[in-house]
C-alpha positions in Angstrom: -35.0 -103.1 -71.0 -36.5 -104.2 -67.7 -34.9 -102.2 -65.2 -34.6 -101.8 -61.5 -35.6 -98.8 -58.9 -32.6 -96.9 -57.8 -31.6 -95.6 -55.6 -31.5 -93.7 -52.3 -28.7 -90.9 -51.4 -26.8 -93.8 -49.4 -26.9 -96.6 -51.9 -25.0 -93.5 -54.1 -22.3 -93.0 -51.6 -21.9 -96.8 -51.5 -21.1 -96.6 -55.4 -17.7 -95.1 -54.3 -17.4 -97.1 -50.7 -18.3 -100.4 -51.5 -15.2 -103.1 -52.8 -16.2 -104.3 -55.7 -16.2 -108.4 -55.9 -15.2 -110.7 -58.7 -19.0 -111.4 -59.2 -19.1 -108.5 -61.5 -17.1 -109.5 -64.2 -19.6 -111.8 -65.9 -21.5 -107.9 -66.8 -21.7 -106.8 -69.2 -22.9 -109.5 -71.2 -21.5 -109.8 -74.8 -24.1 -109.5 -77.6 -22.2 -111.5 -79.4 -23.2 -113.1 -83.2 -26.2 -113.9 -81.8 -27.6 -110.9 -80.2 -26.7 -109.0 -83.1 -28.7 -111.1 -85.4 -31.9 -110.9 -83.3 -31.4 -107.0 -82.9 -30.7 -106.5 -86.2 -34.3 -108.3 -87.0 -36.0 -106.4 -84.2 -35.2 -103.2 -86.1 -36.8 -104.3 -89.6 -39.6 -105.8 -87.5 -39.9 -102.4 -86.3 -39.4 -100.0 -89.4 -41.8 -102.8 -91.5 -44.7 -103.2 -88.6 -44.9 -99.5 -86.8 -44.2 -96.0 -88.4 -41.2 -95.8 -86.5 -38.8 -92.4 -86.6 -37.2 -90.3 -84.7 -36.8 -86.5 -83.3 -33.9 -85.1 -81.7 -31.2 -87.0 -82.9 -28.8 -83.7 -83.4 -28.6 -84.3 -79.6 -27.0 -87.2 -79.6 -23.0 -86.6 -78.1 -21.0 -87.0 -80.7 -18.3 -89.0 -78.2 -19.1 -91.8 -75.4 -19.1 -92.1 -72.2 -22.7 -90.6 -71.6 -25.9 -92.0 -69.8 -28.9 -92.4 -71.5 -32.3 -92.2 -69.1 -35.3 -93.1 -70.9 -38.7 -93.8 -70.0 -39.6 -97.4 -69.8 -42.7 -98.7 -72.3 -41.7 -101.5 -73.8 -39.8 -104.9 -73.4 -37.6 -103.6 -76.8 -37.0 -99.9 -75.6 -33.3 -100.5 -75.8 -32.9 -101.4 -79.5 -35.4 -98.8 -80.4 -33.0 -96.0 -78.7 -30.3 -97.8 -80.2 -31.2 -97.6 -83.7 -30.6 -93.9 -83.8 -27.7 -94.0 -82.5 -24.1 -93.8 -83.7 -23.1 -97.7 -84.7 -20.1 -97.4 -82.5 -22.0 -96.1 -79.8 -24.3 -98.6 -79.8 -21.7 -101.3 -80.1 -20.1 -99.8 -76.6 -23.9 -99.5 -74.9 -25.0 -101.6 -72.5 -27.9 -101.6 -70.1 -28.6 -102.0 -66.5 -31.3 -104.6 -66.1 -32.9 -106.9 -63.3 -31.3 -109.9 -62.9 -35.3 -111.4 -63.2 -35.3 -110.6 -66.9 -32.8 -113.3 -67.4 -34.3 -115.6 -65.3 -37.8 -115.5 -65.5 -38.7 -114.3 -68.5 -37.7 -117.7 -70.8 -35.6 -117.3 -73.4 -37.1 -114.2 -74.7 -35.7 -112.6 -71.6 -32.5 -114.2 -72.4 -32.0 -112.5 -75.4 -33.2 -109.2 -74.6 -30.3 -109.4 -71.8 -28.0 -110.3 -74.3 -28.5 -107.6 -77.3 -28.4 -105.3 -74.1 -25.2 -106.7 -72.9 -27.4 -106.3 -69.7 -25.8 -105.7 -66.1 -27.8 -107.5 -63.7 -28.6 -105.9 -60.7 -30.9 -107.6 -58.3 -34.3 -105.9 -57.4 -35.1 -107.2 -54.3 -31.6 -108.0 -53.1 -28.3 -106.0 -52.9 -27.7 -103.3 -56.1 -24.6 -102.1 -55.3 -22.2 -104.8 -56.9 -24.0 -104.1 -60.4 -24.2 -100.1 -59.7 -20.2 -100.4 -59.3 -19.8 -102.2 -62.4 -22.1 -99.8 -64.1 -20.5 -96.9 -63.0 -17.0 -98.6 -64.2 -18.2 -99.1 -67.8 -19.1 -95.2 -67.8 -15.9 -94.5 -66.6 -14.4 -96.7 -69.4 -15.7 -94.9 -72.4 -19.5 -96.8 -72.5 -22.8 -95.9 -73.0 -25.2 -97.0 -70.4 -28.9 -96.9 -70.3 -30.8 -96.7 -67.4 -34.7 -96.4 -67.0 -35.2 -94.1 -63.7 -38.8 -95.3 -63.6 -37.5 -98.7 -62.4 -39.9 -101.0 -64.3 -42.4 -100.7 -67.4 -45.4 -98.3 -67.1 -48.4 -99.8 -66.1 -50.5 -97.3 -67.8 -48.6 -95.5 -70.5 -47.7 -92.3 -68.2 -44.5 -92.0 -66.4 -43.9 -92.9 -63.3 -41.8 -91.6 -60.2 -38.1 -91.0 -61.2 -35.5 -92.2 -59.3 -32.2 -91.3 -58.7 -30.1 -94.0 -60.1 -29.4 -92.5 -63.6 -28.3 -88.9 -62.1 -26.2 -90.5 -59.6 -24.4 -92.7 -61.7 -23.6 -89.5 -64.0 -22.7 -87.7 -61.2 -20.2 -90.3 -59.9 -18.8 -91.0 -63.3 -18.8 -87.4 -64.4 -21.2 -87.8 -67.8 -23.6 -86.2 -69.4 -27.3 -87.8 -69.4 -28.8 -88.2 -72.9 -32.6 -87.8 -72.0 -34.9 -90.1 -73.9 -38.2 -90.2 -74.2 -40.3 -92.8 -75.9 -43.5 -91.8 -77.9 -46.3 -94.5 -78.6 -44.3 -97.5 -77.6 -46.8 -98.5 -74.7 -49.8 -98.6 -77.2 -47.8 -100.9 -79.5 -46.5 -103.2 -77.1 -47.2 -102.4 -73.4 -46.5 -104.5 -70.5 -50.8 -106.0 -70.7 -49.8 -107.4 -74.5 -48.6 -110.7 -75.1 -47.6 -110.3 -78.4 -47.2 -106.4 -80.3 -50.1 -104.8 -81.4 -48.8 -103.0 -84.2 -52.3 -102.2 -86.5 -54.1 -99.1 -85.6 -57.6 -100.6 -86.5 -59.7 -96.9 -86.1 -57.0 -94.8 -88.0 -56.4 -98.1 -90.9 -52.8 -97.4 -90.5 -49.8 -99.0 -88.6 -49.1 -97.4 -85.1 -46.2 -94.2 -84.6 -43.5 -95.0 -82.2 -41.3 -92.0 -81.7 -37.8 -92.2 -79.8 -37.1 -87.9 -78.9 -33.6 -87.4 -78.1 -33.5 -84.3 -75.7 -30.7 -81.9 -75.0 -27.9 -83.2 -72.9 -27.8 -82.5 -69.0 -24.6 -82.1 -68.0 -23.6 -83.0 -63.9 -21.5 -79.9 -63.2 -24.2 -77.5 -64.8 -26.6 -78.9 -61.3 -23.7 -78.6 -59.4 -23.1 -82.6 -59.1 -26.7 -83.1 -57.3 -28.2 -85.7 -58.3 -31.3 -84.6 -56.7 -31.4 -81.8 -58.9 -30.6 -83.6 -61.9 -33.2 -85.9 -61.9 -35.9 -83.2 -61.3 -34.6 -81.4 -64.3 -34.8 -84.9 -66.3 -38.5 -85.4 -64.9 -39.6 -81.8 -66.3 -38.3 -82.5 -69.2 -40.1 -86.1 -69.5 -43.2 -84.8 -68.3 -43.4 -81.8 -70.3 -42.5 -84.6 -73.5 -45.5 -86.2 -72.5 -47.4 -83.8 -72.2 -46.6 -82.9 -75.9 -47.4 -86.2 -77.0 -51.0 -86.3 -75.6 
């Protein structure tokens, strides 16, 4: 799910200080019948075309709410992450997404927004209304996916993590589930018009692994979003190092 760079400490404070407007009533989008069909077909295709597996599923919280903070390698990261979640968690899962995903990427972008039950956030405008809505959805018991890098990786490496996921977790008093996606960039990077799922050198399907880390609880970091982001970044970089 294409995301957006969030957010500064002042923006974090504004989540509680800014009055919500009626615009947020349209989000999160409803997945509906079409969204569920697209999701199931995408998972079937992934299982058929890739060596698609997971590690650390025991770390997934038994109960919602929680915030998923994942590195961002492809347009379909959210679908891949959701496949290994308990079904009831997938049903409640929503995602923060750049509003341009629904306007600049044709039917493909619109379908991804629908499957992810997106909460649109203005990439270059004021993101506060979307963030307020995201916080309230977590407080109401939902699972929220955030990509702290803000956009898909350009080179396969992890970029700087913003504080958005940590601020939302702190404000909503919910744990962060760190997720590292391994192999997605090689299969469907932003530079590919279509997935490349076959490894011609090894003569086999490419491998994609979804790694679920142990939850990070805001109170363990003094409810300090910067410290929470630092711990999340450290885990991600270690996972990246292990993958290479």
